[in-house]
C-alpha positions as CSV (number, residue, x, y, z in Angstrom):
1,M,-0.3,-0.2,0.4
2,I,1.2,3.4,-0.8
3,I,0.0,6.7,0.9
4,L,0.1,9.9,-1.0
5,F,0.1,12.5,2.6
6,N,0.1,16.4,2.1
7,K,1.7,17.3,5.2
8,P,0.2,20.8,6.8
9,F,3.3,23.1,9.3
10,N,3.3,22.2,13.0
11,V,2.6,18.2,12.1
12,L,5.3,15.6,12.9
13,S,6.4,13.2,9.8
14,Q,5.6,10.2,13.1
15,F,2.5,8.7,14.7
16,T,3.4,9.2,17.9
17,D,4.6,12.5,20.0
18,K,5.4,12.7,24.2
19,E,4.9,16.2,23.7
20,G,1.4,16.1,23.0
21,R,1.6,17.6,19.0
22,K,-0.2,17.2,16.1
23,T,1.1,13.6,14.5
24,L,0.9,11.5,11.0
25,A,-2.2,9.7,13.6
26,D,-4.1,12.4,13.8
27,F,-4.7,12.3,9.8
28,I,-4.0,8.8,8.4
29,P,-5.9,5.5,9.8
30,F,-4.3,2.8,8.3
31,K,-2.4,1.0,10.1
32,N,1.3,-0.9,9.8
33,V,1.9,2.1,7.4
34,Y,5.6,3.9,7.7
35,P,6.5,7.0,6.4
36,A,9.4,6.9,3.5
37,G,11.5,9.8,4.7
38,R,11.1,12.8,7.1
39,L,9.6,16.2,6.4
40,D,10.7,18.6,9.3
41,Y,7.5,19.8,11.5
42,D,8.0,23.4,9.6
43,S,7.7,21.7,6.6
44,E,4.7,21.2,4.6
45,G,3.5,18.8,1.8
46,L,4.1,15.7,0.4
47,V,5.1,12.8,2.9
48,V,5.1,8.8,1.7
49,L,4.0,6.1,3.5
50,T,3.3,2.4,3.1
51,D,3.5,-1.0,4.6
52,D,6.5,-2.4,2.1
53,G,10.2,-2.3,3.8
54,K,12.0,-2.5,0.5
55,L,9.5,0.3,-0.6
56,Q,10.0,2.0,2.2
57,N,14.4,1.5,1.7
58,L,14.0,2.7,-2.1
59,I,12.7,6.5,-1.0
60,S,14.3,7.0,2.2
61,D,18.1,5.5,1.4
62,P,20.2,8.7,0.0
63,K,22.2,5.8,-1.8
64,N,19.4,5.0,-4.5
65,K,19.4,8.6,-5.1
66,M,15.1,9.4,-5.2
67,P,14.4,13.2,-6.7
68,K,12.6,15.3,-4.3
69,T,11.1,18.2,-5.3
70,Y,10.4,21.7,-4.0
71,W,8.9,25.0,-3.5
72,V,10.8,27.3,-1.5
73,Q,9.9,30.6,-0.6
74,V,12.9,32.3,0.4
75,E,13.5,35.9,1.7
76,G,15.2,38.1,-1.2
77,I,15.5,38.3,-4.9
78,P,18.5,35.1,-5.6
79,D,20.8,36.4,-8.6
80,D,21.9,33.6,-10.8
81,Q,25.4,33.3,-8.4
82,A,22.9,32.1,-5.9
83,L,21.5,30.3,-8.0
84,N,24.5,28.2,-9.7
85,N,25.9,27.7,-6.7
86,L,23.2,25.7,-5.9
87,R,23.4,24.3,-8.5
88,K,27.2,23.4,-8.3
89,G,26.6,21.7,-4.8
90,V,26.7,24.2,-1.1
91,L,29.3,24.0,1.0
92,L,27.9,23.1,4.5
93,K,28.7,22.2,7.6
94,N,28.6,18.6,7.3
95,G,30.3,18.7,3.6
96,I,29.2,20.0,0.1
97,T,25.4,19.2,-1.2
98,K,25.0,17.0,-4.6
99,P,24.0,19.7,-7.1
100,A,20.5,20.5,-7.3
101,K,18.1,21.3,-9.8
102,V,16.6,24.8,-9.4
103,K,14.7,27.3,-11.2
104,L,12.7,30.6,-10.5
105,I,9.1,29.9,-10.5
106,N,6.0,32.0,-9.9
107,E,4.0,31.5,-6.7
108,P,2.8,28.5,-7.3
109,K,-1.0,28.5,-6.3
110,V,-1.3,26.6,-2.7
111,W,-3.4,26.6,0.6
112,E,-2.4,29.7,3.2
113,R,-0.3,28.2,5.7
114,I,-1.5,28.4,9.5
115,P,0.5,30.6,11.3
116,P,1.1,32.8,8.2
117,V,4.7,33.2,7.1
118,R,5.9,36.6,9.3
119,F,7.4,38.9,6.6
120,R,9.5,41.9,6.6
121,K,7.3,45.2,4.7
122,N,10.7,46.4,3.0
123,I,12.0,42.7,1.7
124,P,10.8,41.1,-0.8
125,T,10.2,37.6,-1.3
126,R,10.5,35.0,-4.2
127,W,9.7,30.8,-5.2
128,L,11.9,28.6,-6.0
129,E,11.9,25.0,-7.5
130,L,14.9,23.2,-5.9
131,T,15.1,19.3,-6.8
132,I,17.6,17.3,-4.4
133,T,18.5,13.5,-4.3
134,E,19.9,13.6,-1.0
135,G,18.1,13.9,2.6
136,R,20.2,15.8,5.1
137,N,18.7,17.2,8.1
138,R,17.0,20.4,7.3
139,Q,18.7,20.4,3.8
140,V,17.1,22.9,1.7
141,R,16.8,25.6,4.5
142,R,20.6,25.4,5.2
143,M,21.6,25.4,1.6
144,T,18.8,28.8,0.8
145,A,20.6,29.9,3.8
146,A,24.0,29.8,2.5
147,V,23.7,31.3,-0.3
148,G,22.4,34.0,1.1
149,F,18.5,33.9,1.1
150,P,16.5,32.0,3.8
151,T,14.5,30.2,3.6
152,L,10.5,31.5,4.8
153,R,8.2,28.7,4.0
154,L,9.1,25.4,2.4
155,I,6.7,22.6,0.8
156,R,8.0,19.2,-0.7
157,Y,5.9,18.9,-4.0
158,A,7.2,15.6,-5.2
159,V,9.1,12.4,-4.1
160,G,9.6,10.8,-7.2
161,E,7.1,10.2,-10.0
162,W,4.8,11.2,-6.9
163,N,3.1,14.8,-6.3
164,I,1.0,16.5,-4.2
165,K,-1.4,17.7,-7.5
166,N,-4.9,17.4,-6.2
167,I,-4.3,16.4,-2.6
168,A,-5.3,19.0,-0.2
169,I,-3.4,19.8,2.9
170,G,-3.7,17.5,5.5
171,S,-5.7,14.9,3.5
172,Y,-3.9,11.6,1.6
173,K,-5.0,9.4,-1.3
174,K,-3.7,5.8,-1.4
175,I,-2.9,4.1,-4.7
C-alpha cells in the first residue's frame, strides 16, 4: 500500500509524540504504514507512507538518489550566482551537497499556511523550485541560507514520480 499525504505545517512525520503535538496519527487511519523518510515539523507537503519495507528503503536511502522536489519561498530575490551555487553544490557544516536542480518560479497556487509566514515589508520574497537527491537534516533550508536567501516557507511537492497535485492540505490519497 502507498499513501500520499499532504502534511500541514507543524505536524510531525511520525505517529506518536510525547509532547502532544499533531502527528500522522491525527490524519492517517491506516495501521502498519510508515513514512518513507521525514519532512520537518515546520515544513509542508508530500510524505509518502507505505507498508512495504523495500519500497520504504528505496525512497528514503540516499544511496538510491530518489529526487525530491520542493517549492521554496525565500527572503530576497536570488541572483544568478546564488542559483548557480545551488546547482554546483553548497558547502554546509557536514560537507558539500550534491548539485541541485533549481529555477525561479511564480508563486504556486497553494493553501494558506496557518500561522502565516512573517514578512518584512521592505524585503521582497521569491519562490524557487529545487530538486535534490540527498536528504540531510534541514538540507534545503541550510542550502538557501548558505547562498544568502533564507527559507521562509518550504513545501515538498514531489518524491520521485509522486506529487501533491490534487491532494488538499491535511488529506491523503491511497494508491
